[in-house]
C-alpha positions as a Markdown table, in Angstrom:
| # | Residue | x | y | z |
|---|---|---|---|---|
| 1 | Met | 162.7 | 178.7 | -10.8 |
| 2 | Ser | 159.2 | 179.0 | -11.2 |
| 3 | Ala | 156.6 | 176.2 | -10.0 |
| 4 | Arg | 155.1 | 176.7 | -13.4 |
| 5 | Leu | 158.1 | 175.7 | -15.4 |
| 6 | Phe | 158.3 | 172.3 | -13.3 |
| 7 | Asp | 154.4 | 171.9 | -13.7 |
| 8 | Asp | 155.1 | 172.2 | -17.7 |
| 9 | Leu | 158.1 | 169.7 | -17.5 |
| 10 | Thr | 156.7 | 166.9 | -15.1 |
| 11 | Asp | 156.1 | 164.4 | -18.0 |
| 12 | Val | 159.5 | 164.8 | -19.5 |
| 13 | Tyr | 161.1 | 164.6 | -16.0 |
| 14 | Glu | 159.4 | 161.0 | -15.5 |
| 15 | Ala | 160.0 | 160.0 | -19.1 |
| 16 | Ile | 163.7 | 160.5 | -19.3 |
| 17 | Ile | 164.9 | 158.5 | -15.8 |
| 18 | Asp | 165.1 | 155.2 | -15.6 |
| 19 | Trp | 163.6 | 154.8 | -12.4 |
| 20 | Pro | 164.3 | 151.1 | -11.7 |
| 21 | Lys | 167.9 | 151.3 | -12.5 |
| 22 | Arg | 168.3 | 154.6 | -10.5 |
| 23 | Leu | 166.7 | 153.3 | -7.5 |
| 24 | Ala | 168.7 | 150.0 | -7.4 |
| 25 | Asn | 171.7 | 152.3 | -7.6 |
| 26 | Glu | 170.8 | 154.7 | -4.8 |
| 27 | Gly | 168.8 | 152.5 | -2.6 |
| 28 | Pro | 171.5 | 150.7 | -0.4 |
| 29 | Phe | 173.3 | 154.1 | 0.1 |
| 30 | Tyr | 170.2 | 155.6 | 1.8 |
| 31 | Arg | 169.7 | 152.3 | 3.7 |
| 32 | Arg | 173.4 | 152.1 | 5.0 |
| 33 | Trp | 172.9 | 155.5 | 6.3 |
| 34 | Phe | 169.4 | 155.4 | 7.5 |
| 35 | Gln | 170.1 | 152.2 | 9.3 |
| 36 | Arg | 173.2 | 153.6 | 11.1 |
| 37 | Ile | 171.4 | 156.5 | 13.0 |
| 38 | Gly | 168.2 | 154.2 | 13.5 |
| 39 | Ala | 166.1 | 156.7 | 11.0 |
| 40 | Lys | 162.2 | 156.1 | 11.5 |
| 41 | Ser | 161.2 | 159.3 | 9.5 |
| 42 | Val | 162.5 | 161.1 | 6.3 |
| 43 | Leu | 161.9 | 164.3 | 4.6 |
| 44 | Asp | 162.2 | 164.3 | 1.0 |
| 45 | Ala | 162.7 | 168.1 | 0.1 |
| 46 | Ala | 162.1 | 168.8 | -3.5 |
| 47 | Cys | 160.5 | 165.4 | -4.0 |
| 48 | Gly | 159.5 | 165.5 | -7.7 |
| 49 | Thr | 157.1 | 162.8 | -8.4 |
| 50 | Gly | 157.7 | 161.0 | -5.4 |
| 51 | Arg | 159.9 | 158.0 | -6.4 |
| 52 | His | 162.6 | 158.3 | -3.4 |
| 53 | Ala | 159.6 | 159.2 | -0.9 |
| 54 | Ala | 157.9 | 156.0 | -2.1 |
| 55 | Met | 160.8 | 153.8 | -1.6 |
| 56 | Phe | 161.8 | 155.3 | 1.8 |
| 57 | His | 158.1 | 154.6 | 2.8 |
| 58 | Ser | 158.2 | 151.0 | 1.4 |
| 59 | Trp | 161.1 | 150.4 | 4.1 |
| 60 | Gly | 158.7 | 151.0 | 6.7 |
| 61 | Leu | 159.5 | 154.7 | 7.5 |
| 62 | Arg | 157.5 | 157.8 | 7.9 |
| 63 | Val | 157.7 | 160.1 | 4.9 |
| 64 | Glu | 157.1 | 163.2 | 4.1 |
| 65 | Gly | 157.4 | 164.2 | -0.1 |
| 66 | Ala | 157.5 | 168.1 | -0.4 |
| 67 | Asp | 158.0 | 169.7 | -4.0 |
| 68 | Leu | 157.0 | 173.4 | -5.0 |
| 69 | Ser | 155.3 | 171.9 | -8.4 |
| 70 | Gln | 151.6 | 171.0 | -7.4 |
| 71 | Arg | 151.5 | 168.8 | -10.6 |
| 72 | Met | 154.5 | 166.8 | -9.7 |
| 73 | Ile | 152.8 | 166.4 | -6.1 |
| 74 | Glu | 149.4 | 165.4 | -7.7 |
| 75 | Arg | 151.5 | 163.1 | -9.8 |
| 76 | Ala | 153.0 | 161.2 | -6.8 |
| 77 | Val | 149.5 | 161.3 | -5.0 |
| 78 | Ala | 148.6 | 159.3 | -8.2 |
| 79 | Ala | 151.2 | 157.1 | -8.5 |
| 80 | Phe | 151.4 | 156.2 | -4.6 |
| 81 | Gly | 148.7 | 157.3 | -2.7 |
| 82 | Thr | 148.5 | 158.4 | 0.6 |
| 83 | Pro | 148.7 | 155.3 | 3.2 |
| 84 | Thr | 149.7 | 156.0 | 6.3 |
| 85 | Gly | 153.1 | 157.5 | 7.0 |
| 86 | Leu | 153.3 | 159.0 | 3.6 |
| 87 | Arg | 152.6 | 162.4 | 3.2 |
| 88 | Trp | 152.8 | 164.8 | 0.2 |
| 89 | Val | 153.1 | 168.8 | 0.3 |
| 90 | Thr | 153.4 | 171.5 | -2.1 |
| 91 | Arg | 156.2 | 173.6 | -0.5 |
| 92 | Ala | 159.3 | 175.0 | -1.8 |
| 93 | Phe | 162.6 | 173.6 | -0.2 |
| 94 | Glu | 163.7 | 177.0 | 1.3 |
| 95 | Glu | 160.3 | 177.4 | 2.9 |
| 96 | Pro | 160.0 | 176.6 | 6.8 |
| 97 | Val | 158.8 | 172.5 | 7.7 |
| 98 | Ala | 155.6 | 172.6 | 9.8 |
| 99 | Ala | 156.5 | 169.3 | 11.4 |
| 100 | Val | 154.9 | 168.0 | 14.7 |
| 101 | Glu | 158.5 | 166.7 | 15.4 |
| 102 | Pro | 161.6 | 166.4 | 13.7 |
| 103 | Phe | 162.7 | 164.2 | 11.0 |
| 104 | Asp | 165.7 | 161.9 | 11.2 |
| 105 | Ala | 166.9 | 162.4 | 8.1 |
| 106 | Ala | 166.3 | 165.1 | 5.2 |
| 107 | Val | 167.1 | 164.8 | 1.7 |
| 108 | Cys | 167.3 | 167.1 | -1.3 |
| 109 | Val | 168.6 | 165.1 | -4.4 |
| 110 | Gly | 168.5 | 165.1 | -8.0 |
| 111 | Asn | 170.6 | 168.3 | -8.4 |
| 112 | Ser | 167.1 | 170.2 | -6.9 |
| 113 | Leu | 169.2 | 172.5 | -4.4 |
| 114 | Ala | 171.3 | 173.7 | -8.0 |
| 115 | Leu | 168.1 | 175.0 | -9.5 |
| 116 | Ala | 167.9 | 177.6 | -6.7 |
| 117 | Pro | 167.6 | 180.9 | -8.3 |
| 118 | Asp | 170.6 | 182.5 | -6.1 |
| 119 | Met | 172.9 | 181.6 | -3.3 |
| 120 | Thr | 170.6 | 183.1 | -0.7 |
| 121 | Thr | 168.0 | 181.0 | -1.7 |
| 122 | Val | 170.5 | 177.9 | -1.3 |
| 123 | Glu | 171.4 | 179.2 | 2.1 |
| 124 | Arg | 167.9 | 179.3 | 3.3 |
| 125 | Ala | 167.3 | 175.8 | 1.9 |
| 126 | Ile | 170.2 | 174.1 | 3.9 |
| 127 | Arg | 169.1 | 176.0 | 7.1 |
| 128 | Glu | 165.5 | 174.4 | 6.8 |
| 129 | Leu | 166.8 | 171.0 | 6.0 |
| 130 | Phe | 168.7 | 171.3 | 9.3 |
| 131 | Ala | 166.2 | 172.7 | 11.2 |
| 132 | Ala | 163.6 | 169.9 | 10.1 |
| 133 | Val | 166.1 | 167.0 | 11.6 |
| 134 | Arg | 166.6 | 166.3 | 15.2 |
| 135 | Pro | 170.2 | 166.6 | 16.5 |
| 136 | Gly | 172.3 | 163.7 | 15.2 |
| 137 | Gly | 169.9 | 163.4 | 12.2 |
| 138 | Leu | 171.3 | 163.2 | 8.8 |
| 139 | Val | 171.0 | 165.9 | 5.9 |
| 140 | Val | 171.9 | 164.5 | 2.4 |
| 141 | Val | 172.3 | 166.7 | -0.7 |
| 142 | Gln | 173.2 | 165.8 | -4.2 |
| 143 | Val | 173.7 | 167.8 | -7.1 |
| 144 | Leu | 175.9 | 167.8 | -10.5 |
| 145 | Asn | 179.4 | 168.7 | -10.3 |
| 146 | Leu | 179.4 | 171.4 | -12.8 |
| 147 | Trp | 183.4 | 172.0 | -12.4 |
| 148 | Arg | 184.5 | 168.5 | -14.4 |
| 149 | Met | 183.0 | 170.3 | -17.5 |
| 150 | Ala | 184.8 | 172.1 | -19.9 |
| 151 | Asp | 183.3 | 175.4 | -20.5 |
| 152 | Gly | 181.1 | 175.7 | -23.5 |
| 153 | Pro | 180.1 | 172.6 | -25.3 |
| 154 | Cys | 177.1 | 170.7 | -24.4 |
| 155 | Val | 177.6 | 167.0 | -23.1 |
| 156 | Trp | 174.6 | 165.1 | -24.5 |
| 157 | Gln | 173.3 | 162.6 | -21.7 |
| 158 | Lys | 170.1 | 161.0 | -23.0 |
| 159 | Ala | 168.1 | 160.4 | -26.1 |
| 160 | Lys | 164.9 | 158.8 | -25.7 |
| 161 | Arg | 161.3 | 157.8 | -27.2 |
| 162 | Ala | 158.8 | 158.8 | -24.8 |
| 163 | Ala | 154.9 | 158.7 | -25.1 |
| 164 | Leu | 153.7 | 162.1 | -23.9 |
| 165 | Ala | 150.5 | 164.7 | -24.4 |
| 166 | Gln | 152.3 | 165.6 | -27.7 |
| 167 | Gly | 152.3 | 162.3 | -28.8 |
| 168 | Asp | 155.4 | 160.0 | -29.6 |
| 169 | Val | 158.5 | 162.5 | -29.1 |
| 170 | Gln | 162.0 | 162.5 | -29.0 |
| 171 | Val | 163.5 | 163.7 | -25.8 |
| 172 | Leu | 167.1 | 164.9 | -25.9 |
| 173 | Lys | 168.8 | 165.7 | -22.5 |
| 174 | Gly | 172.2 | 167.4 | -22.3 |
| 175 | Val | 174.2 | 169.5 | -20.0 |
| 176 | His | 176.4 | 172.3 | -20.4 |
| 177 | Arg | 178.8 | 175.1 | -18.8 |
| 178 | Cys | 179.2 | 178.8 | -19.1 |
| 179 | Gly | 181.5 | 179.9 | -16.6 |
| 180 | Thr | 180.2 | 179.8 | -13.2 |
| 181 | Arg | 176.5 | 178.4 | -14.5 |
| 182 | Gly | 175.5 | 175.2 | -15.9 |
| 183 | Tyr | 172.3 | 174.5 | -18.1 |
| 184 | Val | 170.2 | 171.5 | -18.5 |
| 185 | Asp | 169.2 | 171.5 | -22.2 |
| 186 | Leu | 166.0 | 169.8 | -23.3 |
| 187 | Val | 165.0 | 169.2 | -27.0 |
| 188 | Leu | 161.5 | 167.8 | -27.9 |
| 189 | Ala | 160.8 | 166.4 | -31.0 |
| 190 | Asp | 158.3 | 165.1 | -33.5 |
| 191 | Pro | 160.4 | 162.1 | -35.2 |
| 192 | Ala | 157.6 | 161.6 | -37.6 |
| 193 | Ala | 156.9 | 165.0 | -38.9 |
| 194 | Gly | 160.5 | 166.2 | -38.3 |
| 195 | Gly | 159.7 | 169.1 | -36.4 |
| 196 | Leu | 161.0 | 170.9 | -33.1 |
| 197 | Leu | 158.0 | 170.8 | -30.5 |
| 198 | His | 159.9 | 172.5 | -27.6 |
| 199 | Ser | 163.7 | 173.4 | -26.4 |
| 200 | Glu | 164.5 | 175.0 | -22.9 |
| 201 | Ser | 167.7 | 175.5 | -21.1 |
| 202 | Leu | 167.2 | 175.5 | -17.5 |
| 203 | Pro | 170.2 | 177.3 | -15.6 |
| 204 | Phe | 171.6 | 175.6 | -12.3 |
| 205 | Leu | 174.3 | 176.9 | -9.8 |
| 206 | Gly | 177.6 | 175.6 | -10.0 |
| 207 | Leu | 177.5 | 174.6 | -6.5 |
| 208 | Gln | 181.1 | 173.4 | -4.7 |
| 209 | Ser | 181.9 | 171.3 | -1.8 |
| 210 | His | 183.1 | 174.4 | 0.2 |
| 211 | Asp | 180.0 | 176.2 | -0.6 |
| 212 | Leu | 178.1 | 173.4 | 0.8 |
| 213 | Asp | 180.3 | 172.6 | 3.7 |
| 214 | Arg | 180.4 | 176.4 | 4.8 |
| 215 | Leu | 176.6 | 176.7 | 4.7 |
| 216 | Ala | 175.7 | 173.3 | 6.5 |
| 217 | Arg | 178.0 | 174.1 | 9.5 |
| 218 | Gln | 176.7 | 177.7 | 9.6 |
| 219 | Ala | 173.4 | 175.8 | 9.8 |
| 220 | Gly | 174.6 | 173.6 | 12.6 |
| 221 | Ala | 176.1 | 170.9 | 11.1 |
| 222 | Ala | 178.5 | 168.4 | 13.6 |
| 223 | Gln | 180.3 | 166.7 | 10.6 |
| 224 | Val | 180.0 | 166.9 | 6.9 |
| 225 | Gln | 181.5 | 164.4 | 4.3 |
| 226 | Phe | 181.5 | 164.3 | 0.6 |
| 227 | Phe | 181.4 | 161.6 | -2.1 |
| 228 | Ala | 181.5 | 161.1 | -5.6 |
| 229 | Asp | 178.4 | 158.7 | -6.0 |
| 230 | His | 176.2 | 156.5 | -4.1 |
| 231 | Arg | 179.1 | 154.0 | -3.4 |
| 232 | Glu | 180.9 | 156.8 | -1.2 |
| 233 | His | 184.2 | 156.9 | -3.7 |
| 234 | Pro | 186.2 | 160.1 | -2.7 |
| 235 | Tyr | 184.7 | 163.3 | -4.2 |
| 236 | Asp | 187.3 | 165.0 | -7.0 |
| 237 | Pro | 186.0 | 168.1 | -8.7 |
| 238 | Ala | 188.3 | 167.4 | -11.7 |
| 239 | Thr | 186.5 | 164.0 | -12.4 |
| 240 | Ser | 183.5 | 163.3 | -10.1 |
| 241 | Val | 179.9 | 163.6 | -12.0 |
| 242 | Asp | 178.3 | 164.1 | -9.0 |
| 243 | Leu | 178.9 | 166.0 | -5.4 |
| 244 | Leu | 176.8 | 164.2 | -2.7 |
| 245 | Met | 176.9 | 165.5 | 0.5 |
| 246 | Val | 176.2 | 163.7 | 3.8 |
| 247 | Ala | 175.8 | 165.8 | 7.1 |
| 248 | Thr | 175.2 | 165.1 | 10.7 |
| 249 | Ala | 173.1 | 167.5 | 12.5 |
| 250 | Gly | 174.7 | 168.7 | 15.9 |
């Protein structure tokens, strides 16, 4: 996926997510795992507008948030600044991480890894995530589980009014599967004029647990676990909404 596409969708991305609700749900999961390894530093690859990175920093951790979209990074800097211990970098997740010392943990969440154009890029990205963390550190990956969805129909997930540059906009977000590929469907409409402002189908890979397990172990994982959600329910490819990997670096 191109940086330009994510630059164009930055405001939409921010508008459609209920960030307080999401972070309240996910925060305890990260706290538990970070505390287990005594984490003091975290890399947030594909950090978007920086919400997770800022949360980790608020816990007293040293954090680097990286994203291929310059506009996403600019939005993160505008929202959270550059205080000591919080660094923002424009970088794709498959590019090498130039850090002075390894991180204790690296995360790539929000279905970001599945937006890679191909499995070769996924492999490089996972390799770089493991290269960025110390032995015994954590790598956490969260993607959408495409395989619980029927092939064909769109599952509409959100309908929200949002104040964007185009004005007061109705945003619709859905997901559908076509064979082994998934698509995130976005529709922006002007409710007053009744006109369509924009529509987009963003393709993503249907990553499976065995794909991630194989690539993580190739990259040096000593242990790999999979969960259905941030409450650590068992992963079931037939029913789980998400696929959440927690791997320990060897």
